[in-house]
Jmol script that loads the backbone (N, CA, C; Angstrom):
load data "model"
ATOM      1  N   MET A   1       1.358  45.064  94.251  1.00  0.00           N
ATOM      2  CA  MET A   1       1.891  46.465  94.007  1.00  0.00           C
ATOM      3  C   MET A   1       3.411  46.275  93.901  1.00  0.00           C
ATOM      4  N   ALA A   2       3.988  47.122  92.900  1.00  0.00           N
ATOM      5  CA  ALA A   2       5.381  47.115  92.670  1.00  0.00           C
ATOM      6  C   ALA A   2       5.832  48.469  92.317  1.00  0.00           C
ATOM      7  N   ASP A   3       6.975  48.991  92.913  1.00  0.00           N
ATOM      8  CA  ASP A   3       7.459  50.260  92.633  1.00  0.00           C
ATOM      9  C   ASP A   3       8.172  50.287  91.206  1.00  0.00           C
ATOM     10  N   ALA A   4       8.545  51.302  90.778  1.00  0.00           N
ATOM     11  CA  ALA A   4       9.183  51.365  89.444  1.00  0.00           C
ATOM     12  C   ALA A   4      10.501  50.650  89.309  1.00  0.00           C
ATOM     13  N   GLU A   5      11.275  50.554  90.320  1.00  0.00           N
ATOM     14  CA  GLU A   5      12.480  49.731  90.189  1.00  0.00           C
ATOM     15  C   GLU A   5      12.200  48.324  90.171  1.00  0.00           C
ATOM     16  N   GLU A   6      11.162  47.804  90.977  1.00  0.00           N
ATOM     17  CA  GLU A   6      10.855  46.374  90.873  1.00  0.00           C
ATOM     18  C   GLU A   6      10.194  46.069  89.510  1.00  0.00           C
ATOM     19  N   ALA A   7       9.364  46.907  88.930  1.00  0.00           N
ATOM     20  CA  ALA A   7       8.711  46.649  87.639  1.00  0.00           C
ATOM     21  C   ALA A   7       9.734  46.680  86.624  1.00  0.00           C
ATOM     22  N   PHE A   8      10.802  47.490  86.655  1.00  0.00           N
ATOM     23  CA  PHE A   8      11.918  47.443  85.730  1.00  0.00           C
ATOM     24  C   PHE A   8      12.577  46.210  85.814  1.00  0.00           C
ATOM     25  N   ARG A   9      12.942  45.765  87.034  1.00  0.00           N
ATOM     26  CA  ARG A   9      13.741  44.506  87.363  1.00  0.00           C
ATOM     27  C   ARG A   9      13.095  43.312  86.812  1.00  0.00           C
ATOM     28  N   VAL A  10      11.670  43.216  86.906  1.00  0.00           N
ATOM     29  CA  VAL A  10      11.108  42.025  86.488  1.00  0.00           C
ATOM     30  C   VAL A  10      10.650  42.118  84.991  1.00  0.00           C
ATOM     31  N   GLY A  11      10.903  43.251  84.287  1.00  0.00           N
ATOM     32  CA  GLY A  11      10.676  43.289  82.898  1.00  0.00           C
ATOM     33  C   GLY A  11       9.426  43.905  82.493  1.00  0.00           C
ATOM     34  N   LEU A  12       8.657  44.535  83.382  1.00  0.00           N
ATOM     35  CA  LEU A  12       7.439  45.244  83.059  1.00  0.00           C
ATOM     36  C   LEU A  12       7.708  46.529  82.391  1.00  0.00           C
ATOM     37  N   LEU A  13       8.892  47.146  82.616  1.00  0.00           N
ATOM     38  CA  LEU A  13       9.364  48.400  82.104  1.00  0.00           C
ATOM     39  C   LEU A  13      10.532  48.093  81.245  1.00  0.00           C
ATOM     40  N   ASP A  14      10.755  48.725  80.178  1.00  0.00           N
ATOM     41  CA  ASP A  14      12.014  48.729  79.439  1.00  0.00           C
ATOM     42  C   ASP A  14      12.991  49.896  79.599  1.00  0.00           C
ATOM     43  N   HIS A  15      12.479  50.939  80.228  1.00  0.00           N
ATOM     44  CA  HIS A  15      13.324  52.031  80.484  1.00  0.00           C
ATOM     45  C   HIS A  15      12.894  52.560  81.866  1.00  0.00           C
ATOM     46  N   LEU A  16      13.901  53.066  82.596  1.00  0.00           N
ATOM     47  CA  LEU A  16      13.621  53.678  83.871  1.00  0.00           C
ATOM     48  C   LEU A  16      14.487  54.853  84.025  1.00  0.00           C
ATOM     49  N   VAL A  17      13.927  56.042  84.306  1.00  0.00           N
ATOM     50  CA  VAL A  17      14.716  57.342  84.432  1.00  0.00           C
ATOM     51  C   VAL A  17      14.826  57.535  85.932  1.00  0.00           C
ATOM     52  N   THR A  18      16.113  57.468  86.378  1.00  0.00           N
ATOM     53  CA  THR A  18      16.341  57.636  87.800  1.00  0.00           C
ATOM     54  C   THR A  18      17.113  58.859  88.119  1.00  0.00           C
ATOM     55  N   THR A  19      17.813  59.418  87.178  1.00  0.00           N
ATOM     56  CA  THR A  19      18.512  60.758  87.320  1.00  0.00           C
ATOM     57  C   THR A  19      18.357  61.505  86.072  1.00  0.00           C
ATOM     58  N   GLY A  20      18.415  62.824  86.296  1.00  0.00           N
ATOM     59  CA  GLY A  20      18.334  63.713  85.137  1.00  0.00           C
ATOM     60  C   GLY A  20      16.994  63.991  84.766  1.00  0.00           C
ATOM     61  N   SER A  21      16.736  64.651  83.491  1.00  0.00           N
ATOM     62  CA  SER A  21      15.480  65.113  83.069  1.00  0.00           C
ATOM     63  C   SER A  21      14.743  63.943  82.365  1.00  0.00           C
ATOM     64  N   VAL A  22      13.500  63.813  82.588  1.00  0.00           N
ATOM     65  CA  VAL A  22      12.668  62.869  81.936  1.00  0.00           C
ATOM     66  C   VAL A  22      12.419  63.323  80.576  1.00  0.00           C
ATOM     67  N   VAL A  23      12.305  64.676  80.283  1.00  0.00           N
ATOM     68  CA  VAL A  23      12.241  65.169  78.959  1.00  0.00           C
ATOM     69  C   VAL A  23      13.516  64.720  78.183  1.00  0.00           C
ATOM     70  N   ASP A  24      14.736  64.963  78.718  1.00  0.00           N
ATOM     71  CA  ASP A  24      15.899  64.550  77.943  1.00  0.00           C
ATOM     72  C   ASP A  24      16.067  63.088  77.635  1.00  0.00           C
ATOM     73  N   ALA A  25      15.537  62.257  78.537  1.00  0.00           N
ATOM     74  CA  ALA A  25      15.516  60.826  78.463  1.00  0.00           C
ATOM     75  C   ALA A  25      14.410  60.430  77.282  1.00  0.00           C
ATOM     76  N   ALA A  26      13.316  61.145  77.339  1.00  0.00           N
ATOM     77  CA  ALA A  26      12.313  60.950  76.277  1.00  0.00           C
ATOM     78  C   ALA A  26      12.813  61.169  74.818  1.00  0.00           C
ATOM     79  N   VAL A  27      13.567  62.408  74.707  1.00  0.00           N
ATOM     80  CA  VAL A  27      13.964  62.780  73.425  1.00  0.00           C
ATOM     81  C   VAL A  27      15.161  61.819  73.052  1.00  0.00           C
ATOM     82  N   ALA A  28      15.869  61.347  73.924  1.00  0.00           N
ATOM     83  CA  ALA A  28      17.006  60.471  73.594  1.00  0.00           C
ATOM     84  C   ALA A  28      16.233  59.068  73.151  1.00  0.00           C
ATOM     85  N   TYR A  29      15.316  58.661  73.824  1.00  0.00           N
ATOM     86  CA  TYR A  29      14.537  57.389  73.414  1.00  0.00           C
ATOM     87  C   TYR A  29      13.958  57.559  72.147  1.00  0.00           C
ATOM     88  N   ALA A  30      13.320  58.633  71.746  1.00  0.00           N
ATOM     89  CA  ALA A  30      12.804  59.017  70.487  1.00  0.00           C
ATOM     90  C   ALA A  30      13.744  59.042  69.313  1.00  0.00           C
ATOM     91  N   ALA A  31      14.948  59.502  69.632  1.00  0.00           N
ATOM     92  CA  ALA A  31      16.006  59.782  68.631  1.00  0.00           C
ATOM     93  C   ALA A  31      16.362  58.485  67.940  1.00  0.00           C
ATOM     94  N   ASP A  32      16.287  57.243  68.636  1.00  0.00           N
ATOM     95  CA  ASP A  32      16.729  56.008  68.044  1.00  0.00           C
ATOM     96  C   ASP A  32      15.835  55.638  66.903  1.00  0.00           C
ATOM     97  N   PRO A  33      14.629  55.496  66.976  1.00  0.00           N
ATOM     98  CA  PRO A  33      13.694  55.219  65.778  1.00  0.00           C
ATOM     99  C   PRO A  33      13.800  56.369  64.727  1.00  0.00           C
ATOM    100  N   ALA A  34      13.944  57.575  65.184  1.00  0.00           N
ATOM    101  CA  ALA A  34      14.087  58.704  64.139  1.00  0.00           C
ATOM    102  C   ALA A  34      15.245  58.525  63.413  1.00  0.00           C
ATOM    103  N   GLU A  35      16.307  58.020  63.857  1.00  0.00           N
ATOM    104  CA  GLU A  35      17.639  57.877  63.117  1.00  0.00           C
ATOM    105  C   GLU A  35      17.656  56.586  62.461  1.00  0.00           C
ATOM    106  N   ARG A  36      17.001  55.444  62.947  1.00  0.00           N
ATOM    107  CA  ARG A  36      17.241  54.180  62.457  1.00  0.00           C
ATOM    108  C   ARG A  36      16.186  53.572  61.652  1.00  0.00           C
ATOM    109  N   CYS A  37      14.918  54.089  61.775  1.00  0.00           N
ATOM    110  CA  CYS A  37      13.812  53.477  61.085  1.00  0.00           C
ATOM    111  C   CYS A  37      13.400  54.157  59.912  1.00  0.00           C
ATOM    112  N   SER A  38      12.939  53.399  58.941  1.00  0.00           N
ATOM    113  CA  SER A  38      12.479  54.003  57.718  1.00  0.00           C
ATOM    114  C   SER A  38      11.332  54.914  57.849  1.00  0.00           C
ATOM    115  N   PRO A  39      11.402  56.254  57.407  1.00  0.00           N
ATOM    116  CA  PRO A  39      10.290  57.120  57.448  1.00  0.00           C
ATOM    117  C   PRO A  39       8.997  56.451  56.826  1.00  0.00           C
ATOM    118  N   GLY A  40       9.092  55.817  55.703  1.00  0.00           N
ATOM    119  CA  GLY A  40       7.969  55.163  55.154  1.00  0.00           C
ATOM    120  C   GLY A  40       7.397  54.083  56.162  1.00  0.00           C
ATOM    121  N   SER A  41       8.141  53.284  56.807  1.00  0.00           N
ATOM    122  CA  SER A  41       7.538  52.350  57.651  1.00  0.00           C
ATOM    123  C   SER A  41       6.946  53.025  58.917  1.00  0.00           C
ATOM    124  N   MET A  42       7.543  54.121  59.549  1.00  0.00           N
ATOM    125  CA  MET A  42       7.008  54.746  60.632  1.00  0.00           C
ATOM    126  C   MET A  42       5.670  55.372  60.220  1.00  0.00           C
ATOM    127  N   ALA A  43       5.640  55.914  59.029  1.00  0.00           N
ATOM    128  CA  ALA A  43       4.304  56.447  58.467  1.00  0.00           C
ATOM    129  C   ALA A  43       3.285  55.500  58.481  1.00  0.00           C
ATOM    130  N   THR A  44       3.650  54.237  58.058  1.00  0.00           N
ATOM    131  CA  THR A  44       2.650  53.057  57.864  1.00  0.00           C
ATOM    132  C   THR A  44       2.293  52.747  59.248  1.00  0.00           C
ATOM    133  N   ILE A  45       3.085  52.558  60.112  1.00  0.00           N
ATOM    134  CA  ILE A  45       2.749  52.135  61.499  1.00  0.00           C
ATOM    135  C   ILE A  45       1.813  53.238  62.116  1.00  0.00           C
ATOM    136  N   LYS A  46       2.142  54.470  62.101  1.00  0.00           N
ATOM    137  CA  LYS A  46       1.284  55.488  62.589  1.00  0.00           C
ATOM    138  C   LYS A  46      -0.164  55.417  62.006  1.00  0.00           C
ATOM    139  N   SER A  47      -0.195  55.284  60.645  1.00  0.00           N
ATOM    140  CA  SER A  47      -1.498  55.270  59.972  1.00  0.00           C
ATOM    141  C   SER A  47      -2.239  53.980  60.458  1.00  0.00           C
ATOM    142  N   ARG A  48      -1.674  52.841  60.595  1.00  0.00           N
ATOM    143  CA  ARG A  48      -2.261  51.666  60.980  1.00  0.00           C
ATOM    144  C   ARG A  48      -2.807  51.837  62.444  1.00  0.00           C
ATOM    145  N   LEU A  49      -2.042  52.458  63.318  1.00  0.00           N
ATOM    146  CA  LEU A  49      -2.461  52.568  64.693  1.00  0.00           C
ATOM    147  C   LEU A  49      -3.687  53.470  64.796  1.00  0.00           C
ATOM    148  N   SER A  50      -3.717  54.533  63.909  1.00  0.00           N
ATOM    149  CA  SER A  50      -4.846  55.498  63.917  1.00  0.00           C
ATOM    150  C   SER A  50      -6.138  54.942  63.278  1.00  0.00           C
ATOM    151  N   ASN A  51      -5.835  54.155  62.179  1.00  0.00           N
ATOM    152  CA  ASN A  51      -7.024  53.584  61.465  1.00  0.00           C
ATOM    153  C   ASN A  51      -7.544  52.360  62.069  1.00  0.00           C
ATOM    154  N   ASP A  52      -6.740  51.584  62.823  1.00  0.00           N
ATOM    155  CA  ASP A  52      -7.090  50.272  63.357  1.00  0.00           C
ATOM    156  C   ASP A  52      -7.601  50.389  64.829  1.00  0.00           C
ATOM    157  N   ALA A  53      -7.610  51.597  65.431  1.00  0.00           N
ATOM    158  CA  ALA A  53      -7.724  51.730  66.846  1.00  0.00           C
ATOM    159  C   ALA A  53      -8.988  51.161  67.244  1.00  0.00           C
ATOM    160  N   ASP A  54     -10.133  51.418  66.543  1.00  0.00           N
ATOM    161  CA  ASP A  54     -11.466  50.894  66.922  1.00  0.00           C
ATOM    162  C   ASP A  54     -11.792  49.519  66.266  1.00  0.00           C
ATOM    163  N   GLY A  55     -11.051  48.939  65.455  1.00  0.00           N
ATOM    164  CA  GLY A  55     -11.379  47.788  64.606  1.00  0.00           C
ATOM    165  C   GLY A  55     -11.124  46.554  65.507  1.00  0.00           C
ATOM    166  N   ALA A  56     -11.397  45.391  64.786  1.00  0.00           N
ATOM    167  CA  ALA A  56     -11.214  44.075  65.327  1.00  0.00           C
ATOM    168  C   ALA A  56      -9.642  43.704  65.179  1.00  0.00           C
ATOM    169  N   CYS A  57      -9.165  43.080  66.275  1.00  0.00           N
ATOM    170  CA  CYS A  57      -7.777  42.785  66.380  1.00  0.00           C
ATOM    171  C   CYS A  57      -7.363  41.933  65.145  1.00  0.00           C
ATOM    172  N   ALA A  58      -8.186  40.876  64.881  1.00  0.00           N
ATOM    173  CA  ALA A  58      -7.854  39.885  63.816  1.00  0.00           C
ATOM    174  C   ALA A  58      -7.744  40.597  62.384  1.00  0.00           C
ATOM    175  N   ASP A  59      -8.686  41.551  62.216  1.00  0.00           N
ATOM    176  CA  ASP A  59      -8.593  42.310  60.984  1.00  0.00           C
ATOM    177  C   ASP A  59      -7.402  43.137  60.899  1.00  0.00           C
ATOM    178  N   SER A  60      -6.852  43.865  62.011  1.00  0.00           N
ATOM    179  CA  SER A  60      -5.638  44.575  62.009  1.00  0.00           C
ATOM    180  C   SER A  60      -4.576  43.790  61.835  1.00  0.00           C
ATOM    181  N   VAL A  61      -4.407  42.595  62.300  1.00  0.00           N
ATOM    182  CA  VAL A  61      -3.316  41.739  62.284  1.00  0.00           C
ATOM    183  C   VAL A  61      -3.135  41.296  60.753  1.00  0.00           C
ATOM    184  N   THR A  62      -4.232  40.952  60.182  1.00  0.00           N
ATOM    185  CA  THR A  62      -4.317  40.533  58.763  1.00  0.00           C
ATOM    186  C   THR A  62      -3.774  41.755  57.901  1.00  0.00           C
ATOM    187  N   ARG A  63      -4.254  43.054  58.121  1.00  0.00           N
ATOM    188  CA  ARG A  63      -3.674  44.100  57.295  1.00  0.00           C
ATOM    189  C   ARG A  63      -2.243  44.313  57.640  1.00  0.00           C
ATOM    190  N   ALA A  64      -1.857  44.216  58.837  1.00  0.00           N
ATOM    191  CA  ALA A  64      -0.519  44.382  59.227  1.00  0.00           C
ATOM    192  C   ALA A  64       0.476  43.314  58.515  1.00  0.00           C
ATOM    193  N   GLU A  65      -0.085  42.129  58.534  1.00  0.00           N
ATOM    194  CA  GLU A  65       0.866  41.031  57.937  1.00  0.00           C
ATOM    195  C   GLU A  65       1.136  41.342  56.354  1.00  0.00           C
ATOM    196  N   GLY A  66       0.016  41.717  55.718  1.00  0.00           N
ATOM    197  CA  GLY A  66       0.068  42.199  54.302  1.00  0.00           C
ATOM    198  C   GLY A  66       1.041  43.350  54.088  1.00  0.00           C
ATOM    199  N   LEU A  67       0.924  44.383  54.974  1.00  0.00           N
ATOM    200  CA  LEU A  67       1.877  45.442  54.767  1.00  0.00           C
ATOM    201  C   LEU A  67       3.325  45.046  55.108  1.00  0.00           C
ATOM    202  N   MET A  68       3.479  44.103  55.915  1.00  0.00           N
ATOM    203  CA  MET A  68       4.886  43.711  56.434  1.00  0.00           C
ATOM    204  C   MET A  68       5.456  42.984  55.224  1.00  0.00           C
ATOM    205  N   LEU A  69       4.723  42.068  54.590  1.00  0.00           N
ATOM    206  CA  LEU A  69       5.212  41.336  53.497  1.00  0.00           C
ATOM    207  C   LEU A  69       5.486  42.213  52.370  1.00  0.00           C
ATOM    208  N   HIS A  70       4.682  43.145  52.093  1.00  0.00           N
ATOM    209  CA  HIS A  70       4.886  44.203  51.073  1.00  0.00           C
ATOM    210  C   HIS A  70       6.249  44.916  51.344  1.00  0.00           C
ATOM    211  N   ALA A  71       6.452  45.311  52.588  1.00  0.00           N
ATOM    212  CA  ALA A  71       7.560  46.104  52.971  1.00  0.00           C
ATOM    213  C   ALA A  71       8.853  45.343  52.729  1.00  0.00           C
ATOM    214  N   PHE A  72       8.863  43.978  52.943  1.00  0.00           N
ATOM    215  CA  PHE A  72       9.941  43.115  52.806  1.00  0.00           C
ATOM    216  C   PHE A  72      10.505  43.205  51.422  1.00  0.00           C
ATOM    217  N   ARG A  73       9.804  43.476  50.462  1.00  0.00           N
ATOM    218  CA  ARG A  73      10.102  43.499  49.027  1.00  0.00           C
ATOM    219  C   ARG A  73      10.595  45.017  48.711  1.00  0.00           C
ATOM    220  N   GLY A  74      10.664  45.878  49.542  1.00  0.00           N
ATOM    221  CA  GLY A  74      11.009  47.206  49.306  1.00  0.00           C
ATOM    222  C   GLY A  74      12.524  47.641  49.503  1.00  0.00           C
ATOM    223  N   SER A  75      12.907  48.647  49.014  1.00  0.00           N
ATOM    224  CA  SER A  75      14.203  49.213  49.108  1.00  0.00           C
ATOM    225  C   SER A  75      14.616  49.589  50.505  1.00  0.00           C
ATOM    226  N   ASP A  76      13.640  49.884  51.278  1.00  0.00           N
ATOM    227  CA  ASP A  76      14.022  50.307  52.690  1.00  0.00           C
ATOM    228  C   ASP A  76      14.628  49.065  53.360  1.00  0.00           C
ATOM    229  N   VAL A  77      14.193  47.829  53.155  1.00  0.00           N
ATOM    230  CA  VAL A  77      14.739  46.671  53.795  1.00  0.00           C
ATOM    231  C   VAL A  77      16.280  46.432  53.463  1.00  0.00           C
ATOM    232  N   VAL A  78      16.593  46.724  52.162  1.00  0.00           N
ATOM    233  CA  VAL A  78      17.789  46.483  51.691  1.00  0.00           C
ATOM    234  C   VAL A  78      18.796  47.495  52.333  1.00  0.00           C
ATOM    235  N   GLU A  79      18.343  48.840  52.405  1.00  0.00           N
ATOM    236  CA  GLU A  79      19.200  49.838  53.033  1.00  0.00           C
ATOM    237  C   GLU A  79      19.257  49.588  54.443  1.00  0.00           C
ATOM    238  N   GLY A  80      18.284  49.172  55.107  1.00  0.00           N
ATOM    239  CA  GLY A  80      18.324  48.905  56.574  1.00  0.00           C
ATOM    240  C   GLY A  80      19.236  47.896  56.869  1.00  0.00           C
ATOM    241  N   VAL A  81      19.222  46.776  56.144  1.00  0.00           N
ATOM    242  CA  VAL A  81      20.220  45.633  56.344  1.00  0.00           C
ATOM    243  C   VAL A  81      21.658  46.070  55.949  1.00  0.00           C
ATOM    244  N   ALA A  82      21.797  46.800  54.941  1.00  0.00           N
ATOM    245  CA  ALA A  82      23.144  47.285  54.479  1.00  0.00           C
ATOM    246  C   ALA A  82      23.689  48.206  55.677  1.00  0.00           C
ATOM    247  N   GLY A  83      22.806  49.037  56.263  1.00  0.00           N
ATOM    248  CA  GLY A  83      23.310  49.981  57.339  1.00  0.00           C
ATOM    249  C   GLY A  83      23.752  49.138  58.363  1.00  0.00           C
ATOM    250  N   HIS A  84      22.863  48.132  58.869  1.00  0.00           N
ATOM    251  CA  HIS A  84      23.258  47.375  59.953  1.00  0.00           C
ATOM    252  C   HIS A  84      24.653  46.675  59.733  1.00  0.00           C
ATOM    253  N   LEU A  85      24.802  45.984  58.524  1.00  0.00           N
ATOM    254  CA  LEU A  85      25.988  45.257  58.185  1.00  0.00           C
ATOM    255  C   LEU A  85      27.356  46.192  58.211  1.00  0.00           C
ATOM    256  N   ASP A  86      26.985  47.294  57.709  1.00  0.00           N
ATOM    257  CA  ASP A  86      28.127  48.327  57.648  1.00  0.00           C
ATOM    258  C   ASP A  86      28.409  49.078  58.862  1.00  0.00           C
ATOM    259  N   LYS A  87      27.560  48.777  59.870  1.00  0.00           N
ATOM    260  CA  LYS A  87      27.585  49.470  61.208  1.00  0.00           C
ATOM    261  C   LYS A  87      27.457  50.955  61.113  1.00  0.00           C
ATOM    262  N   ARG A  88      26.425  51.390  60.333  1.00  0.00           N
ATOM    263  CA  ARG A  88      26.150  52.854  60.220  1.00  0.00           C
ATOM    264  C   ARG A  88      24.716  52.937  60.210  1.00  0.00           C
ATOM    265  N   SER A  89      24.248  54.257  60.457  1.00  0.00           N
ATOM    266  CA  SER A  89      22.827  54.544  60.278  1.00  0.00           C
ATOM    267  C   SER A  89      22.447  54.513  58.854  1.00  0.00           C
ATOM    268  N   PRO A  90      21.332  53.899  58.682  1.00  0.00           N
ATOM    269  CA  PRO A  90      20.741  53.726  57.222  1.00  0.00           C
ATOM    270  C   PRO A  90      20.346  55.105  56.690  1.00  0.00           C
ATOM    271  N   ASP A  91      20.519  55.161  55.348  1.00  0.00           N
ATOM    272  CA  ASP A  91      20.210  56.293  54.712  1.00  0.00           C
ATOM    273  C   ASP A  91      18.841  56.171  53.828  1.00  0.00           C
ATOM    274  N   PHE A  92      17.705  56.376  54.657  1.00  0.00           N
ATOM    275  CA  PHE A  92      16.446  56.097  54.032  1.00  0.00           C
ATOM    276  C   PHE A  92      16.088  57.319  53.269  1.00  0.00           C
ATOM    277  N   PRO A  93      15.236  57.230  52.101  1.00  0.00           N
ATOM    278  CA  PRO A  93      14.754  58.437  51.533  1.00  0.00           C
ATOM    279  C   PRO A  93      13.661  59.055  52.424  1.00  0.00           C
ATOM    280  N   SER A  94      13.526  60.445  52.335  1.00  0.00           N
ATOM    281  CA  SER A  94      12.610  61.193  53.043  1.00  0.00           C
ATOM    282  C   SER A  94      11.227  60.943  52.432  1.00  0.00           C
ATOM    283  N   LEU A  95      10.244  61.186  53.278  1.00  0.00           N
ATOM    284  CA  LEU A  95       8.898  61.215  52.710  1.00  0.00           C
ATOM    285  C   LEU A  95       8.630  62.525  52.002  1.00  0.00           C
ATOM    286  N   PRO A  96       7.733  62.509  51.030  1.00  0.00           N
ATOM    287  CA  PRO A  96       7.381  63.740  50.441  1.00  0.00           C
ATOM    288  C   PRO A  96       6.791  64.797  51.365  1.00  0.00           C
ATOM    289  N   VAL A  97       7.107  66.028  51.200  1.00  0.00           N
ATOM    290  CA  VAL A  97       6.602  67.132  52.132  1.00  0.00           C
ATOM    291  C   VAL A  97       5.052  67.225  51.819  1.00  0.00           C
ATOM    292  N   ARG A  98       4.286  67.299  52.945  1.00  0.00           N
ATOM    293  CA  ARG A  98       2.783  67.478  52.822  1.00  0.00           C
ATOM    294  C   ARG A  98       2.521  68.913  53.165  1.00  0.00           C
ATOM    295  N   SER A  99       1.626  69.500  52.457  1.00  0.00           N
ATOM    296  CA  SER A  99       1.311  70.872  52.846  1.00  0.00           C
ATOM    297  C   SER A  99       0.366  70.841  54.012  1.00  0.00           C
ATOM    298  N   SER A 100       0.507  71.841  54.867  1.00  0.00           N
ATOM    299  CA  SER A 100      -0.417  71.971  56.111  1.00  0.00           C
ATOM    300  C   SER A 100      -1.464  73.042  55.863  1.00  0.00           C
ATOM    301  N   TYR A 101      -1.391  73.546  54.516  1.00  0.00           N
ATOM    302  CA  TYR A 101      -2.481  74.556  54.195  1.00  0.00           C
ATOM    303  C   TYR A 101      -3.823  73.943  53.999  1.00  0.00           C
ATOM    304  N   VAL A 102      -4.703  74.584  54.642  1.00  0.00           N
ATOM    305  CA  VAL A 102      -6.129  74.157  54.648  1.00  0.00           C
ATOM    306  C   VAL A 102      -6.906  75.438  54.140  1.00  0.00           C
ATOM    307  N   PRO A 103      -7.592  75.173  52.981  1.00  0.00           N
ATOM    308  CA  PRO A 103      -8.386  76.355  52.488  1.00  0.00           C
ATOM    309  C   PRO A 103      -9.576  76.659  53.366  1.00  0.00           C
ATOM    310  N   VAL A 104      -9.946  77.946  53.472  1.00  0.00           N
ATOM    311  CA  VAL A 104     -11.073  78.326  54.232  1.00  0.00           C
ATOM    312  C   VAL A 104     -12.298  78.615  53.362  1.00  0.00           C
TER     313      VAL A 104
END
end "model"
wireframe off; spacefill off
backbone 0.3
color backbone group
């Protein structure tokens, strides 16, 4: 058994909220990938997590490796590296807007 502080100290946790609002801490934590990660990459990750949830791990890893190699040849990598080197947030293109309209 370990309390939260001990789990954080030994590396089982990467964040520990000890003061303030947990909601504020969660929003701040989520802001980093929202500002620094490619929307296209985030969409791919979310899709893979959803679609591979019940599949075999080896199949998921194979698909992920192919997607990663494909992503390395894309413009988002160039912009991400440029943003890092220029010490600025990257300027990734937005994803196309999808309609939430569902015909009845």
